[in-house]
MARMI-332810 format. One record per residue: residue number from 1; x, y, z of N, C-alpha, C, O in turn. Coordinates in nm, 2 decimals, decimal comma. Each point is the difference from the previous one (the first is absolute). Layout:
<atoms>
{NUM; {X; Y; Z}; {X; Y; Z}; {X; Y; Z}; {X; Y; Z}},
...
</atoms>
This chain:
<atoms>
{1; {-0,24; 5,72; 3,60}; {0,07; -0,02; 0,13}; {-0,05; 0,09; 0,11}; {-0,01; 0,12; -0,03}},
{2; {-0,03; -0,17; 0,14}; {-0,05; 0,09; 0,11}; {0,10; 0,09; 0,05}; {0,12; -0,04; 0,01}},
{3; {-0,16; 0,16; 0,03}; {0,09; 0,09; 0,07}; {0,03; -0,04; 0,14}; {-0,08; -0,07; 0,06}},
{4; {0,20; 0,10; -0,01}; {0,04; -0,05; 0,13}; {-0,09; 0,04; 0,11}; {-0,03; -0,08; 0,09}},
{5; {-0,01; 0,21; -0,09}; {-0,08; 0,05; 0,11}; {0,08; 0,01; 0,13}; {0,12; 0,01; 0,00}},
{6; {-0,19; -0,01; 0,11}; {0,07; 0,01; 0,13}; {0,06; -0,14; 0,04}; {-0,06; -0,10; -0,03}},
{7; {0,17; 0,11; 0,11}; {0,06; -0,13; 0,04}; {-0,10; -0,07; 0,10}; {-0,06; 0,07; 0,08}},
{8; {0,05; -0,20; -0,08}; {-0,09; -0,06; 0,09}; {0,05; 0,02; 0,15}; {0,12; 0,01; 0,02}},
{9; {-0,21; -0,02; 0,07}; {0,04; 0,01; 0,14}; {0,04; -0,14; 0,05}; {-0,03; -0,10; -0,06}},
{10; {0,10; 0,10; 0,17}; {0,05; -0,13; 0,05}; {-0,12; -0,09; 0,06}; {-0,10; 0,06; 0,04}},
{11; {0,12; -0,19; -0,04}; {-0,09; -0,09; 0,05}; {0,06; -0,07; 0,12}; {0,13; -0,01; 0,00}},
{12; {-0,20; -0,05; 0,09}; {0,06; -0,08; 0,11}; {0,09; -0,11; -0,05}; {0,09; -0,04; 0,08}},
{13; {-0,11; -0,02; -0,19}; {0,08; -0,11; -0,05}; {0,14; 0,04; -0,03}; {0,09; -0,08; 0,01}},
{14; {-0,06; 0,21; -0,03}; {0,13; 0,05; -0,02}; {0,10; -0,03; 0,11}; {0,11; -0,03; -0,02}},
{15; {-0,17; 0,03; 0,14}; {0,09; -0,02; 0,12}; {0,05; -0,15; 0,01}; {0,09; -0,02; 0,08}},
{16; {-0,15; -0,07; -0,16}; {0,04; -0,14; 0,01}; {0,12; -0,03; -0,09}; {0,06; -0,10; 0,01}},
{17; {-0,02; 0,20; -0,09}; {0,11; -0,02; -0,10}; {0,13; 0,08; 0,05}; {-0,02; 0,10; 0,06}},
{18; {0,13; -0,15; -0,09}; {0,13; 0,07; 0,03}; {0,01; 0,12; -0,08}; {-0,04; 0,01; -0,12}},
{19; {0,10; 0,09; 0,18}; {0,02; 0,13; -0,07}; {0,12; -0,02; -0,09}; {0,10; -0,07; 0,03}},
{20; {-0,10; 0,15; -0,15}; {0,12; 0,01; -0,08}; {0,08; 0,12; 0,06}; {-0,05; 0,11; 0,00}},
{21; {0,17; -0,13; 0,06}; {0,07; 0,10; 0,07}; {0,14; 0,02; -0,06}; {0,05; -0,09; -0,07}},
{22; {0,01; 0,20; 0,10}; {0,14; 0,03; -0,03}; {0,07; 0,04; 0,13}; {-0,06; 0,06; 0,09}},
{23; {0,19; -0,10; -0,08}; {0,08; 0,03; 0,12}; {0,09; 0,12; -0,04}; {0,08; -0,01; -0,09}},
{24; {-0,09; 0,12; 0,16}; {0,09; 0,11; -0,02}; {0,10; 0,00; 0,11}; {-0,03; 0,01; 0,12}},
{25; {0,16; -0,02; -0,16}; {0,10; -0,01; 0,10}; {0,01; 0,12; 0,09}; {-0,03; 0,11; -0,04}},
{26; {0,08; -0,14; 0,16}; {0,02; 0,11; 0,10}; {0,09; 0,11; -0,05}; {0,00; 0,11; 0,06}},
{27; {0,09; -0,14; -0,15}; {0,10; 0,10; -0,05}; {-0,07; 0,10; -0,09}; {0,06; 0,10; -0,03}},
{28; {-0,19; -0,12; -0,01}; {-0,06; 0,09; -0,09}; {-0,03; 0,13; 0,07}; {-0,04; 0,00; 0,11}},
{29; {0,05; 0,11; -0,19}; {-0,03; 0,13; 0,06}; {-0,12; 0,06; -0,07}; {0,01; 0,04; -0,12}},
{30; {-0,12; -0,03; 0,19}; {-0,12; 0,05; -0,05}; {0,00; 0,15; 0,01}; {0,07; 0,06; 0,08}},
{31; {-0,14; 0,01; -0,17}; {-0,01; 0,15; 0,00}; {-0,14; 0,04; 0,03}; {-0,10; -0,06; -0,04}},
{32; {0,09; 0,17; 0,12}; {-0,13; 0,05; 0,04}; {0,01; 0,16; -0,01}; {0,09; 0,06; 0,06}},
{33; {-0,19; 0,00; -0,12}; {-0,02; 0,15; 0,01}; {-0,11; 0,03; 0,09}; {-0,11; -0,06; -0,01}},
{34; {0,13; 0,14; 0,11}; {-0,10; 0,03; 0,09}; {0,00; 0,15; 0,04}; {0,11; 0,07; -0,01}},
{35; {-0,22; -0,01; 0,05}; {-0,01; 0,13; 0,04}; {0,08; 0,02; 0,14}; {-0,02; -0,08; 0,09}},
{36; {0,10; 0,18; -0,09}; {0,09; 0,01; 0,12}; {-0,07; 0,02; 0,13}; {0,06; -0,02; 0,10}},
{37; {-0,18; 0,06; -0,10}; {-0,08; 0,02; 0,12}; {-0,04; -0,13; 0,06}; {-0,05; 0,00; 0,12}},
{38; {0,06; -0,11; -0,19}; {-0,04; -0,13; 0,05}; {0,12; -0,09; 0,03}; {0,11; 0,03; -0,06}},
{39; {-0,12; -0,13; 0,14}; {0,11; -0,09; 0,02}; {0,03; -0,08; -0,13}; {-0,09; -0,03; -0,07}},
{40; {0,21; -0,01; 0,05}; {0,04; -0,07; -0,13}; {-0,06; -0,14; 0,00}; {-0,03; -0,05; -0,11}},
{41; {0,01; -0,02; 0,22}; {-0,06; -0,13; 0,00}; {-0,15; 0,01; 0,05}; {-0,03; -0,01; 0,11}},
{42; {-0,05; 0,05; -0,21}; {-0,14; 0,02; 0,03}; {-0,09; -0,11; -0,06}; {0,00; -0,01; -0,13}},
{43; {-0,06; -0,07; 0,21}; {-0,09; -0,11; -0,05}; {-0,14; 0,05; 0,00}; {-0,07; 0,00; 0,10}},
{44; {0,02; 0,04; -0,22}; {-0,13; 0,07; -0,01}; {-0,11; -0,10; 0,02}; {0,00; -0,12; -0,03}},
{45; {-0,11; 0,18; 0,08}; {-0,13; -0,07; 0,02}; {-0,12; 0,08; -0,05}; {-0,11; -0,03; 0,04}},
{46; {0,14; 0,12; -0,13}; {-0,11; 0,09; -0,04}; {-0,09; -0,06; -0,10}; {-0,12; 0,05; -0,02}},
{47; {0,16; -0,15; -0,05}; {-0,08; -0,06; -0,11}; {0,01; 0,08; -0,13}; {-0,08; -0,03; -0,09}},
{48; {0,17; 0,13; 0,09}; {0,01; 0,08; -0,12}; {0,10; -0,05; -0,10}; {0,01; 0,06; -0,11}},
{49; {0,07; -0,16; 0,14}; {0,10; -0,05; -0,09}; {-0,03; -0,14; -0,05}; {-0,09; -0,07; 0,06}},
{50; {0,15; 0,03; -0,16}; {-0,04; -0,12; -0,08}; {-0,02; -0,13; 0,09}; {-0,10; -0,07; 0,00}},
{51; {0,20; 0,04; 0,08}; {0,00; -0,13; 0,07}; {-0,02; 0,03; 0,15}; {0,05; -0,09; 0,08}},
{52; {-0,11; 0,19; -0,04}; {-0,04; 0,03; 0,14}; {-0,10; -0,11; 0,05}; {-0,08; -0,05; -0,09}},
{53; {0,07; 0,03; 0,22}; {-0,10; -0,09; 0,05}; {-0,14; 0,07; -0,02}; {-0,01; 0,12; 0,04}},
{54; {-0,09; -0,19; -0,09}; {-0,13; 0,06; -0,02}; {-0,07; 0,04; 0,13}; {-0,09; 0,08; 0,00}},
{55; {0,13; -0,15; 0,11}; {-0,06; 0,03; 0,13}; {0,09; 0,06; 0,10}; {-0,03; 0,00; 0,12}},
{56; {0,15; 0,04; -0,17}; {0,10; 0,06; 0,09}; {0,06; -0,09; 0,10}; {0,05; 0,04; 0,11}},
{57; {-0,06; -0,17; -0,13}; {0,04; -0,10; 0,10}; {0,15; -0,02; 0,00}; {0,06; -0,06; 0,09}},
{58; {0,01; 0,10; -0,20}; {0,15; 0,00; 0,00}; {0,05; 0,12; -0,08}; {-0,07; 0,06; -0,07}},
{59; {0,20; -0,03; 0,10}; {0,06; 0,12; -0,07}; {0,09; -0,04; -0,11}; {0,04; -0,12; -0,01}},
{60; {-0,02; 0,21; -0,09}; {0,08; -0,03; -0,12}; {0,10; 0,11; -0,02}; {-0,04; 0,12; 0,00}},
{61; {0,16; -0,16; -0,03}; {0,11; 0,09; -0,03}; {0,03; -0,02; -0,15}; {0,03; -0,11; -0,04}},
{62; {-0,02; 0,22; -0,04}; {0,03; -0,01; -0,14}; {0,14; 0,04; -0,03}; {0,04; 0,11; 0,04}},
{63; {0,03; -0,20; -0,11}; {0,14; 0,03; -0,04}; {0,02; -0,04; -0,14}; {-0,08; -0,07; -0,06}},
{64; {0,20; 0,11; 0,00}; {0,03; -0,03; -0,14}; {0,14; -0,06; 0,00}; {0,08; 0,02; 0,09}},
{65; {-0,06; -0,10; -0,20}; {0,14; -0,06; -0,01}; {0,10; 0,11; -0,04}; {0,12; -0,02; 0,04}},
{66; {-0,16; 0,12; -0,10}; {0,09; 0,11; -0,05}; {-0,05; 0,13; 0,03}; {-0,12; 0,02; 0,01}},
{67; {0,20; 0,09; -0,01}; {-0,05; 0,13; 0,02}; {-0,09; 0,04; -0,11}; {-0,10; 0,07; 0,03}},
{68; {0,12; -0,12; -0,15}; {-0,09; 0,04; -0,11}; {-0,14; -0,05; 0,02}; {-0,10; 0,07; -0,03}},
{69; {0,08; -0,19; 0,09}; {-0,13; -0,05; 0,03}; {-0,07; 0,08; 0,11}; {-0,12; 0,03; -0,01}},
{70; {0,20; 0,01; 0,11}; {-0,06; 0,09; 0,11}; {-0,04; 0,13; -0,05}; {-0,11; 0,05; 0,04}},
{71; {0,19; 0,01; -0,13}; {-0,03; 0,13; -0,06}; {-0,13; -0,01; -0,09}; {-0,09; 0,08; 0,01}},
{72; {0,08; -0,19; -0,09}; {-0,12; -0,01; -0,09}; {-0,12; -0,02; 0,08}; {-0,11; 0,06; -0,03}},
{73; {0,11; -0,13; 0,14}; {-0,12; -0,02; 0,08}; {-0,04; 0,12; 0,08}; {-0,12; 0,02; 0,03}},
{74; {0,21; 0,07; -0,01}; {-0,03; 0,12; 0,08}; {-0,04; 0,12; -0,09}; {-0,09; 0,07; 0,03}},
{75; {0,16; -0,05; -0,14}; {-0,02; 0,12; -0,08}; {-0,06; -0,02; -0,14}; {-0,02; 0,09; -0,07}},
{76; {-0,01; -0,22; 0,03}; {-0,06; -0,02; -0,13}; {-0,15; -0,04; 0,01}; {-0,06; -0,05; -0,09}},
{77; {0,00; 0,07; 0,21}; {-0,14; -0,04; 0,02}; {-0,09; 0,09; -0,08}; {-0,11; -0,04; -0,04}},
{78; {0,14; 0,16; 0,02}; {-0,08; 0,10; -0,07}; {0,08; 0,03; -0,13}; {0,06; 0,11; -0,01}},
{79; {-0,07; -0,19; -0,09}; {0,09; 0,00; -0,12}; {-0,04; 0,11; -0,10}; {-0,07; 0,10; 0,04}},
{80; {0,12; -0,12; -0,16}; {-0,01; 0,10; -0,10}; {0,14; 0,05; -0,04}; {0,09; 0,01; 0,08}},
{81; {-0,07; 0,02; -0,21}; {0,13; 0,04; -0,05}; {0,05; 0,12; 0,08}; {-0,08; 0,10; 0,01}},
{82; {0,20; -0,10; 0,03}; {0,06; 0,11; 0,07}; {-0,08; 0,05; 0,12}; {-0,02; 0,12; 0,02}},
{83; {-0,02; -0,22; 0,06}; {-0,07; 0,04; 0,12}; {0,09; 0,08; 0,09}; {0,11; -0,04; 0,02}},
{84; {-0,16; 0,15; 0,03}; {0,09; 0,09; 0,09}; {0,02; -0,07; 0,13}; {-0,09; -0,05; 0,07}},
{85; {0,21; 0,06; -0,02}; {0,04; -0,04; 0,14}; {0,06; 0,12; 0,06}; {0,11; 0,05; -0,04}},
{86; {-0,18; 0,01; 0,14}; {0,05; 0,12; 0,07}; {0,11; -0,04; 0,10}; {-0,01; -0,09; 0,08}},
{87; {0,12; 0,17; -0,08}; {0,12; -0,03; 0,08}; {-0,04; 0,00; 0,15}; {0,05; -0,08; 0,08}},
{88; {-0,14; 0,16; -0,04}; {-0,05; 0,01; 0,14}; {-0,07; -0,13; 0,03}; {0,02; -0,05; 0,12}},
{89; {-0,09; -0,02; -0,21}; {-0,06; -0,13; 0,02}; {0,10; -0,10; 0,01}; {0,00; -0,09; 0,09}},
{90; {0,10; 0,09; -0,18}; {0,11; -0,10; -0,01}; {0,07; 0,00; 0,14}; {0,03; -0,11; 0,05}},
{91; {0,00; 0,22; 0,00}; {0,08; 0,01; 0,12}; {-0,07; -0,04; 0,13}; {0,06; -0,01; 0,11}},
{92; {-0,19; -0,03; -0,13}; {-0,08; -0,05; 0,12}; {0,03; -0,15; 0,01}; {-0,05; -0,06; 0,10}},
{93; {0,11; 0,00; -0,20}; {0,02; -0,15; 0,00}; {0,15; -0,03; 0,03}; {0,09; 0,06; -0,04}},
{94; {-0,08; -0,17; 0,11}; {0,13; -0,06; 0,04}; {0,01; -0,14; -0,07}; {-0,09; -0,08; 0,01}},
{95; {0,21; 0,05; -0,06}; {0,02; -0,13; -0,05}; {0,07; -0,08; 0,11}; {0,10; 0,04; 0,06}},
{96; {-0,15; -0,16; -0,04}; {0,06; -0,08; 0,11}; {0,03; -0,14; -0,06}; {-0,06; -0,05; -0,09}},
{97; {0,16; -0,01; 0,16}; {0,04; -0,14; -0,04}; {-0,05; -0,09; 0,11}; {0,02; 0,02; 0,12}},
{98; {-0,10; -0,13; -0,16}; {-0,05; -0,09; 0,10}; {0,06; -0,14; -0,02}; {0,00; -0,05; -0,11}},
{99; {0,06; 0,00; 0,21}; {0,06; -0,14; 0,00}; {-0,07; -0,09; 0,10}; {-0,07; 0,05; 0,09}},
{100; {0,10; -0,18; -0,10}; {-0,06; -0,09; 0,09}; {0,10; -0,09; 0,06}; {0,11; -0,03; -0,06}},
{101; {-0,13; -0,01; 0,18}; {0,10; -0,09; 0,08}; {-0,01; -0,14; -0,05}; {0,08; -0,09; 0,04}},
{102; {-0,18; 0,05; -0,13}; {-0,01; -0,13; -0,05}; {-0,06; 0,01; -0,14}; {-0,05; 0,11; -0,04}},
{103; {0,05; -0,22; -0,04}; {-0,06; 0,01; -0,13}; {-0,15; 0,01; 0,02}; {-0,06; -0,04; 0,10}},
{104; {-0,01; 0,10; -0,20}; {-0,14; 0,02; 0,00}; {-0,07; -0,09; -0,10}; {0,04; -0,01; -0,11}},
{105; {-0,15; -0,05; 0,16}; {-0,07; -0,09; -0,09}; {-0,13; 0,08; -0,05}; {-0,08; 0,04; 0,08}},
{106; {0,08; -0,02; -0,21}; {-0,11; 0,08; -0,06}; {-0,08; -0,07; -0,10}; {0,05; -0,08; -0,08}},
{107; {-0,18; 0,09; 0,09}; {-0,09; -0,05; -0,10}; {0,03; 0,06; -0,14}; {0,01; 0,12; -0,01}},
{108; {0,01; -0,20; -0,09}; {0,05; 0,04; -0,13}; {-0,12; 0,05; -0,09}; {-0,06; -0,08; -0,07}},
{109; {0,04; 0,21; 0,07}; {-0,10; 0,06; -0,09}; {0,08; 0,07; -0,11}; {-0,06; 0,07; -0,08}},
{110; {0,19; -0,09; 0,07}; {0,08; 0,07; -0,10}; {0,05; -0,09; -0,12}; {0,06; 0,05; -0,09}},
{111; {-0,08; -0,18; 0,10}; {0,05; -0,09; -0,10}; {-0,09; -0,12; -0,02}; {-0,12; 0,01; 0,00}},
{112; {0,19; -0,12; -0,02}; {-0,07; -0,13; -0,03}; {-0,09; -0,04; 0,11}; {-0,09; -0,09; -0,02}},
{113; {0,11; 0,14; 0,14}; {-0,09; -0,03; 0,12}; {-0,14; 0,03; -0,03}; {-0,09; -0,07; 0,05}},
{114; {0,06; 0,17; -0,13}; {-0,14; 0,04; -0,03}; {-0,07; -0,12; -0,06}; {-0,11; -0,04; 0,04}},
{115; {0,17; -0,02; -0,15}; {-0,06; -0,11; -0,07}; {-0,01; -0,12; 0,09}; {-0,10; -0,07; -0,01}},
{116; {0,20; 0,04; 0,09}; {0,00; -0,11; 0,08}; {-0,11; 0,00; 0,11}; {-0,06; -0,10; 0,04}},
{117; {0,02; 0,23; 0,00}; {-0,11; 0,01; 0,09}; {-0,13; 0,03; -0,06}; {-0,10; 0,02; 0,07}},
{118; {0,09; -0,02; -0,20}; {-0,12; 0,03; -0,07}; {-0,05; 0,15; 0,00}; {-0,11; 0,03; -0,01}},
{119; {0,21; 0,06; 0,02}; {-0,02; 0,14; 0,01}; {0,05; 0,07; -0,12}; {0,06; -0,07; -0,09}},
{120; {-0,08; 0,20; 0,08}; {0,06; 0,07; -0,11}; {0,03; 0,15; 0,04}; {-0,03; 0,04; 0,11}},
{121; {0,09; 0,03; -0,20}; {0,05; 0,14; 0,03}; {-0,10; 0,10; 0,03}; {0,04; 0,11; 0,04}},
{122; {-0,17; -0,14; -0,06}; {-0,10; 0,10; 0,04}; {0,01; 0,03; 0,15}; {-0,05; 0,11; 0,04}},
{123; {0,11; -0,20; 0,04}; {0,01; 0,03; 0,14}; {0,10; 0,12; 0,03}; {-0,01; 0,07; 0,10}},
{124; {0,10; -0,04; -0,20}; {0,09; 0,11; 0,02}; {-0,05; 0,12; -0,08}; {0,06; 0,11; 0,02}},
{125; {-0,16; -0,12; -0,09}; {-0,05; 0,12; -0,08}; {-0,14; 0,03; 0,01}; {-0,05; 0,11; -0,04}},
{126; {-0,03; -0,20; 0,10}; {-0,15; 0,02; 0,00}; {-0,05; 0,05; 0,13}; {0,06; 0,07; 0,08}},
{127; {-0,18; -0,11; -0,05}; {-0,08; 0,04; 0,12}; {0,07; -0,02; 0,13}; {0,04; -0,12; 0,03}},
{128; {-0,02; 0,22; 0,05}; {0,06; -0,01; 0,13}; {-0,07; -0,09; 0,09}; {0,06; -0,08; 0,08}},
{129; {-0,20; 0,08; -0,09}; {-0,07; -0,08; 0,10}; {0,02; -0,15; -0,02}; {0,01; -0,07; 0,10}},
{130; {0,01; 0,03; -0,22}; {0,03; -0,14; -0,03}; {0,14; -0,03; 0,04}; {0,03; -0,11; 0,06}},
{131; {0,06; 0,20; -0,09}; {0,14; -0,02; 0,04}; {0,02; -0,02; 0,15}; {0,07; -0,08; 0,05}},
{132; {-0,15; 0,16; 0,02}; {0,00; 0,00; 0,15}; {-0,06; -0,13; 0,05}; {0,05; -0,05; 0,11}},
{133; {-0,15; -0,01; -0,17}; {-0,05; -0,13; 0,04}; {0,11; -0,10; -0,02}; {0,01; -0,09; 0,09}},
{134; {0,06; 0,10; -0,20}; {0,11; -0,10; -0,02}; {0,11; 0,02; 0,10}; {0,06; -0,10; 0,05}},
{135; {-0,03; 0,22; -0,01}; {0,10; 0,03; 0,10}; {-0,04; -0,07; 0,13}; {0,09; -0,06; 0,07}},
{136; {-0,21; 0,08; -0,03}; {-0,05; -0,07; 0,12}; {0,01; -0,15; 0,00}; {0,04; -0,06; 0,09}},
{137; {-0,07; 0,00; -0,21}; {0,01; -0,14; -0,02}; {0,15; -0,05; 0,01}; {0,03; -0,10; 0,06}},
{138; {0,05; 0,18; -0,13}; {0,15; -0,03; 0,01}; {0,05; 0,01; 0,14}; {0,08; -0,09; 0,05}},
{139; {-0,12; 0,19; 0,02}; {0,04; 0,03; 0,14}; {-0,04; -0,12; 0,09}; {0,08; -0,04; 0,09}},
{140; {-0,20; -0,01; -0,11}; {-0,05; -0,11; 0,09}; {0,04; -0,14; -0,05}; {-0,04; -0,10; 0,07}},
{141; {0,11; 0,09; -0,18}; {0,03; -0,13; -0,06}; {0,09; -0,08; 0,10}; {0,09; 0,06; 0,06}},
{142; {-0,11; -0,19; -0,05}; {0,09; -0,08; 0,09}; {0,15; 0,01; -0,03}; {0,07; -0,02; 0,09}},
{143; {-0,03; 0,06; -0,21}; {0,14; 0,01; -0,03}; {0,06; 0,12; 0,07}; {0,12; 0,02; 0,00}},
{144; {-0,20; 0,08; 0,05}; {0,04; 0,11; 0,07}; {0,11; 0,08; -0,07}; {0,11; 0,02; 0,06}},
{145; {-0,13; 0,03; -0,18}; {0,10; 0,08; -0,07}; {0,02; 0,14; 0,07}; {-0,09; 0,05; 0,08}},
{146; {0,20; 0,01; -0,11}; {0,03; 0,13; 0,06}; {-0,07; 0,12; -0,08}; {0,00; 0,11; 0,05}},
{147; {-0,05; -0,14; -0,17}; {-0,06; 0,10; -0,08}; {-0,02; -0,05; -0,14}; {0,00; -0,12; -0,03}},
{148; {-0,01; 0,22; -0,06}; {-0,03; -0,03; -0,14}; {0,10; 0,08; -0,09}; {0,02; 0,11; 0,03}},
{149; {0,03; -0,18; -0,12}; {0,09; 0,06; -0,11}; {-0,08; 0,02; -0,12}; {-0,07; -0,09; -0,05}},
{150; {0,07; 0,21; 0,00}; {-0,09; 0,04; -0,12}; {0,06; 0,10; -0,08}; {0,09; 0,08; 0,04}},
{151; {-0,13; -0,06; -0,17}; {0,06; 0,10; -0,09}; {-0,07; 0,13; 0,02}; {-0,12; 0,01; 0,03}},
{152; {0,19; 0,10; -0,05}; {-0,06; 0,13; 0,01}; {-0,10; 0,02; -0,12}; {0,02; -0,03; -0,11}},
{153; {-0,13; 0,09; 0,15}; {-0,10; 0,03; -0,10}; {0,05; 0,11; -0,10}; {-0,04; 0,01; -0,12}},
{154; {0,12; 0,08; 0,17}; {0,05; 0,11; -0,08}; {0,12; -0,03; -0,08}; {0,03; 0,07; -0,10}},
{155; {0,05; -0,18; 0,14}; {0,11; -0,04; -0,08}; {0,02; -0,15; 0,03}; {0,07; -0,04; 0,10}},
{156; {-0,13; -0,05; -0,18}; {0,00; -0,14; 0,04}; {0,14; -0,07; 0,00}; {0,01; -0,11; 0,06}},
{157; {0,09; 0,18; -0,11}; {0,14; -0,05; 0,02}; {0,05; 0,01; 0,14}; {0,10; -0,06; 0,04}},
{158; {-0,17; 0,14; 0,04}; {0,04; 0,03; 0,14}; {-0,08; -0,09; 0,09}; {-0,12; -0,01; -0,01}},
{159; {0,19; -0,06; 0,10}; {-0,06; -0,09; 0,10}; {-0,02; 0,07; 0,13}; {0,09; 0,07; 0,05}},
{160; {-0,20; -0,09; 0,01}; {-0,03; 0,05; 0,13}; {-0,04; -0,11; 0,10}; {-0,02; -0,11; -0,04}},
{161; {0,02; 0,14; 0,17}; {-0,05; -0,09; 0,10}; {-0,09; 0,06; 0,10}; {0,03; 0,12; 0,04}},
{162; {-0,13; -0,19; -0,01}; {-0,09; 0,04; 0,11}; {0,03; -0,09; 0,12}; {-0,04; -0,12; -0,01}},
{163; {0,11; 0,17; 0,11}; {0,05; -0,08; 0,11}; {-0,10; 0,01; 0,11}; {-0,04; 0,11; 0,05}},
{164; {-0,01; -0,23; 0,00}; {-0,09; 0,00; 0,11}; {0,07; 0,03; 0,13}; {0,12; -0,02; 0,02}},
{165; {-0,19; 0,07; 0,08}; {0,06; 0,05; 0,12}; {0,06; -0,12; 0,09}; {0,06; 0,03; 0,10}},
{166; {-0,09; -0,15; -0,14}; {0,06; -0,12; 0,07}; {0,16; 0,00; -0,03}; {0,07; -0,06; 0,08}},
{167; {-0,03; 0,14; -0,18}; {0,15; 0,01; -0,02}; {0,06; 0,11; 0,07}; {0,12; 0,02; -0,01}},
{168; {-0,19; 0,06; 0,08}; {0,05; 0,13; 0,06}; {0,12; -0,02; 0,08}; {0,09; 0,08; 0,00}},
{169; {-0,09; -0,18; 0,08}; {0,11; -0,02; 0,10}; {0,14; -0,03; -0,07}; {0,10; 0,02; 0,06}},
{170; {-0,10; -0,06; -0,18}; {0,13; -0,04; -0,07}; {0,04; 0,11; -0,10}; {0,11; -0,01; -0,06}},
{171; {-0,19; 0,12; 0,05}; {0,04; 0,10; -0,10}; {0,08; 0,11; 0,07}; {-0,02; 0,04; 0,12}},
{172; {0,12; 0,01; -0,20}; {0,08; 0,12; 0,05}; {-0,01; 0,10; -0,11}; {-0,01; -0,03; -0,12}},
{173; {0,03; 0,16; 0,16}; {-0,02; 0,11; -0,10}; {0,12; 0,10; 0,02}; {0,05; 0,02; 0,11}},
{174; {-0,01; 0,03; -0,23}; {0,11; 0,10; 0,00}; {-0,05; 0,12; -0,09}; {-0,03; -0,02; -0,12}},
{175; {0,02; 0,14; 0,17}; {-0,04; 0,11; -0,07}; {0,12; 0,04; -0,10}; {0,11; 0,01; 0,04}},
{176; {-0,14; 0,02; -0,17}; {0,10; 0,03; -0,10}; {-0,01; 0,15; -0,04}; {0,10; 0,05; -0,06}},
{177; {-0,20; 0,02; 0,10}; {-0,02; 0,14; -0,04}; {-0,10; 0,02; -0,11}; {-0,07; -0,10; -0,03}},
{178; {0,05; 0,22; -0,02}; {-0,10; 0,02; -0,11}; {0,05; -0,07; -0,12}; {0,12; -0,03; -0,02}},
{179; {-0,21; -0,01; -0,07}; {0,04; -0,07; -0,12}; {0,11; 0,07; -0,08}; {0,09; -0,06; -0,05}},
{180; {-0,10; 0,20; 0,04}; {0,10; 0,07; -0,08}; {0,13; 0,00; 0,07}; {0,11; -0,02; -0,06}},
{181; {-0,11; 0,04; 0,20}; {0,13; 0,00; 0,07}; {0,07; -0,13; 0,00}; {0,12; -0,01; -0,01}},
{182; {-0,20; -0,10; 0,01}; {0,06; -0,14; 0,01}; {0,05; -0,04; -0,14}; {0,11; -0,05; -0,01}},
{183; {-0,20; 0,07; -0,09}; {0,04; -0,05; -0,14}; {0,10; 0,09; -0,07}; {0,07; -0,05; -0,08}},
{184; {-0,07; 0,18; 0,12}; {0,09; 0,09; -0,07}; {-0,08; 0,06; -0,12}; {-0,09; -0,07; -0,05}},
{185; {0,13; 0,19; 0,00}; {-0,08; 0,06; -0,10}; {-0,01; -0,08; -0,13}; {-0,11; 0,00; -0,06}},
{186; {0,22; -0,06; 0,02}; {0,00; -0,07; -0,13}; {-0,10; -0,11; 0,00}; {-0,09; -0,01; -0,09}},
{187; {0,10; -0,08; 0,19}; {-0,09; -0,12; 0,00}; {-0,14; 0,05; 0,03}; {-0,10; -0,06; -0,05}},
{188; {0,08; 0,16; 0,13}; {-0,13; 0,05; 0,04}; {-0,07; 0,06; -0,13}; {-0,12; -0,04; -0,02}},
{189; {0,19; 0,12; -0,06}; {-0,07; 0,06; -0,11}; {-0,02; -0,11; -0,11}; {-0,09; 0,02; -0,08}},
{190; {0,17; -0,12; 0,07}; {-0,02; -0,11; -0,09}; {-0,13; -0,07; 0,04}; {-0,07; -0,05; -0,09}},
{191; {0,05; 0,04; 0,22}; {-0,13; -0,07; 0,05}; {-0,12; 0,09; -0,04}; {-0,10; -0,06; -0,04}},
{192; {0,11; 0,19; 0,06}; {-0,11; 0,08; -0,04}; {-0,03; -0,01; -0,15}; {-0,11; -0,01; -0,05}},
{193; {0,22; 0,01; -0,03}; {-0,02; -0,01; -0,15}; {-0,06; -0,14; -0,04}; {-0,08; -0,01; -0,09}},
{194; {0,12; -0,10; 0,16}; {-0,05; -0,13; -0,02}; {-0,15; -0,01; 0,01}; {-0,07; -0,06; -0,08}},
{195; {0,02; 0,13; 0,18}; {-0,15; 0,00; 0,03}; {-0,07; 0,12; -0,06}; {-0,12; 0,02; 0,03}},
{196; {0,19; 0,07; -0,10}; {-0,07; 0,11; -0,06}; {-0,05; 0,10; 0,11}; {-0,11; 0,05; -0,02}},
{197; {0,19; -0,02; 0,12}; {-0,04; 0,09; 0,11}; {0,08; 0,12; -0,01}; {0,13; 0,00; -0,01}},
{198; {-0,19; 0,12; 0,03}; {0,07; 0,13; -0,01}; {0,01; 0,05; 0,15}; {-0,10; 0,02; 0,06}},
{199; {0,22; 0,01; -0,02}; {0,02; 0,06; 0,13}; {-0,01; 0,15; 0,00}; {0,05; 0,07; -0,09}},
{200; {-0,14; -0,02; 0,18}; {-0,03; 0,15; 0,00}; {0,04; 0,05; 0,13}; {-0,01; 0,12; 0,02}},
</atoms>
């Protein structure tokens, strides 16, 4: 059996097919961890994140369904058993709640939508350059989704969303405080233990 290798890049033919999408109701509360020196609703164009535009033609905001997913994406990038997390670093981050004035239509990279579109989970775990080409293809698709729903590379049970800046006008944000102050010591230290992180 051949090894999977890199995920194929999109072809022009993909634009002719309907996207497999999920609707996330407006009542859903997304979570976001961000450095306090930046605005909480930041649609990045740097090309340094998985589903950024490869040519900086649109911005992307990254959010998680749960605080655990936001934490994993922020602090589990440089893994290893009992990775140290310095309290001074932790306190530079604010947990925010992001809501929408309407439901959000997201391309489904987190479930059966992958198979329906002829894709696979390498888009959430593999080469950023290919993932960004797919992000551009999804962004320009005639179905005009608000973004992409996908599993965390660091904890596949956690779902994340890459929201395109076309959704900016319907998003609202509420600052919740630092992860420790918002979650409380018990839940916060359970989170550290869950991911094998030592607070220093």
